[in-house]
Backbone as a ProteinNet text record, in pm:
[ID]
protein_1_A
[PRIMARY]
XXXXXXXXXXXXXXXXXXXXXXXXXXXXXXXXXXXXXXXXXXXXXXXXXXXXXXXXXXXXXXXXXXXXX
[TERTIARY]
9311.5	9432.4	9507.8	9582.8	9620.7	9776.3	9810.2	9951.8	9949	9792.6	9820.7	9739.5	9671.8	9646	9752.4	9870.7	9974.7	10050.6	10071.7	10131.4	10036.6	9915.6	9861.8	9919.3	9896.9	9931.1	10048.5	10142.9	10312.9	10286	10216.5	10207.4	10215.6	10130.9	10091.8	10204.2	10319.2	10387.2	10509.2	10511	10664.9	10773.6	10801	10994.8	11080.5	11036.4	11131.5	11084.8	10957.1	10942.1	11004.5	11022.2	11054.1	11212.7	11255.9	11438.1	11395.8	11277.8	11304	11183.9	11195.1	11172.8	10963.5	10886.2	10921.6	10929.3	10945.4	10989.7	11109.6	11219.7	11346	11395.7	11476.6	11496.2	11612.4	11645.9	11796.1	11917.5	11975.9	12118.8	12183.6	12194.1	12249.4	12183.2	12074.6	11920.6	11986	12010.5	12068.7	12265.8	12313.5	12430	12468	12447.6	12479.2	12435.5	12299.7	12268.2	12301.6	12288	12376.7	12529.2	12610.9	12703	12750.2	12577.6	12629.4	12532.9	12444.4	12392.7	12518.9	12614	12716.8	12817.1	12874.9	12901.9	12867.9	12733.6	12674.1	12684.4	12604.7	12582.8	12439	12377.6	12223.8	12169.6	11997.9	12013.8	11926.4	11851.7	11760	11680.4	11599.5	11498.4	11475.3	11642.7	11681.5	11669.3	11698.3	11756.2	11553.1	11471.1	11348.6	11285.3	11312.1	11257.7	11326.4	11463	11483	11444.8	11419.9	11341.2	11215.8	11114.5	11009.3	10949.3	11075.8	11125.7	11108.1	11236.3	11252.4	11111.5	11072.8	10937.8	10785	10816.7	10698	10776.3	10859.8	10944.9	10883.5	10925.4	10936.6	10777.2	10671.9	10572.8	10456.8	10534	10551.4	10613.7	10648	10699.6	10586.9	10556.1	10483.6	10579.2	10665.7	10846.6	10745.3	10786.9	10722.8	10794.6	10972.1	11002.5	11056.6	11212.9	11268.2	11403.7	11482	11582.2	11699.7	11846.5	11941.2	11938.1	11949.6	12047.8	12171
20996.3	20878.8	20943.6	20921.8	20941.1	20997.3	20919.9	21067.9	21189.6	21170.7	21314.7	21446.4	21401.4	21457.4	21524.8	21366.3	21445.7	21536.1	21542.8	21651.6	21755.7	21766.1	21886.3	21969.7	21924.2	21934.2	22031.9	21921.1	22032.4	22093.6	22083.2	22230.4	22370.4	22353.4	22447.9	22507.3	22392.1	22409.1	22531.8	22676.4	22785.9	22778	22753.4	22662.3	22699.6	22832.2	22797	22693.6	22659.2	22518.2	22376.1	22406.9	22296	22226.3	22367	22328.9	22314	22248.2	22251.3	22130.3	22029	21925	21961.9	21873.7	21708.3	21731.8	21799	21855.3	21847.8	21831.2	21846	21714.7	21736	21633.1	21565.8	21399.4	21341	21419.9	21439.5	21498.8	21469.4	21328.2	21270.5	21346.9	21324.4	21418.8	21545	21622.7	21748.7	21782.1	21745.9	21779.2	21837.2	21767.2	21859.5	21969.2	22011.1	22140.9	22213.8	22174	22206.5	22348.1	22257.3	22283.8	22414.3	22361.8	22490.9	22626.4	22590.8	22748.1	22763.7	22688.3	22788.4	22812.3	22767.9	22875.3	22964.2	22998.1	23155	23099.2	22964.3	22977.4	22872.6	22848.4	22841.4	22952.8	23034.7	23095.5	23032.3	23149.1	23049.1	23022.7	23138.3	23114.5	22986.9	22943.6	22834.3	22737.8	22696.6	22600.8	22559	22675.6	22570.6	22536.5	22594.2	22502	22345.4	22380.9	22248.1	22149.5	22197.7	22148.7	22051.4	22192	22138.5	22034.8	22082.3	21913.9	21816.8	21810.8	21676.9	21628.5	21706.2	21653.2	21597.8	21698.5	21621.9	21536.5	21502.8	21348.4	21244.2	21252.8	21159	21104.3	21224.7	21222.8	21151	21145.3	21129.4	20952	20927.1	20823.6	20715.9	20754.8	20706.6	20707.6	20752.4	20805.5	20826.1	20812	20886.7	21025.5	21005.2	21103.2	21122.5	21184.2	21229.6	21165	21089.5	21012.5	21074.3	21057.3	21082.2	20930.4	20909.3	20792.8	20798.7
2177.3	2162.1	2294.1	2372	2457.3	2426.6	2334.3	2320.5	2228.7	2161.9	2113.4	2205.4	2298.7	2423.6	2460.6	2496.1	2619.8	2494.4	2380.8	2263.2	2252.1	2322.1	2299.1	2424.8	2534.8	2665.1	2620.2	2587	2623.7	2483.5	2406.6	2317.6	2375.6	2478.1	2559.1	2672.5	2707.5	2778.9	2747.7	2818.3	2803.8	2765.6	2665.9	2635.4	2816.1	2863.2	2979.4	3079.6	3074.8	3181.2	3069.4	2999.8	2912.1	2943	2999.3	3036	3189.7	3206.6	3389	3421.8	3508.3	3574.7	3559.2	3518	3455.2	3355.4	3234.7	3106.6	3082.3	3144.7	3129	3075.6	2948.8	2876.1	2951.2	2933	2971.6	2912.7	3013.4	2924.1	2853.1	2847.2	2698.1	2565.7	2605.3	2469.6	2426.4	2553.3	2492.6	2511.8	2560.7	2528.5	2419.6	2277.6	2160.9	2130.5	2191.1	2174.2	2307.8	2406.9	2555.1	2462.4	2364.4	2347.7	2238.3	2142.3	2059.4	2134.5	2265.1	2370.5	2412.8	2464.2	2547.1	2426.7	2306.9	2276.8	2191	2172.5	2097.3	1963.6	1932.8	1793.8	1789.9	1943.9	1947.8	2057.2	1996.1	2125.9	2232.1	2296.3	2392	2362	2286.5	2180.8	2111.3	2011	1932.4	2038.7	2139.9	2259	2229.2	2285.7	2337.8	2206.9	2056.7	1951.8	1962.4	1969.5	1960.9	2068.4	2204.6	2294.7	2245.1	2201.2	2099.6	1986.9	1948.2	1804.7	1914.5	1985.8	2029.3	2077	2173.7	2252.1	2143.5	1993.2	1917.1	1845.6	1838.2	1774.2	1885.8	1930.1	2073.9	2049.9	2105.6	2071.1	1947.4	1775.6	1728.1	1695.8	1715.8	1781.3	1884.2	1991.1	2069.1	2223.4	2208.8	2318.4	2448.4	2562.3	2674	2660.9	2636.4	2730	2545.1	2516.9	2405.6	2459	2349.9	2378.2	2241.5	2352.2	2164.9	2132.5	1974	1902.6	1859.6
[MASK]
+++++++++++++++++++++++++++++++++++++++++++++++++++++++++++++++++++++

């Protein structure tokens, strides 16, 4: 399945790369996580985990990218 292949490829992407193109998520999808990061309530490592989780959910739902609900 194509979605599974893309998810597997994304799984090998370093967290720092997820913060930049082509993997960067739309600003609206990141707004809340960035606010926690800016206030020191979320570490950079935690932010990267949020990005990975967003991509995982998007992949499982068959979306090309994560988006804010």
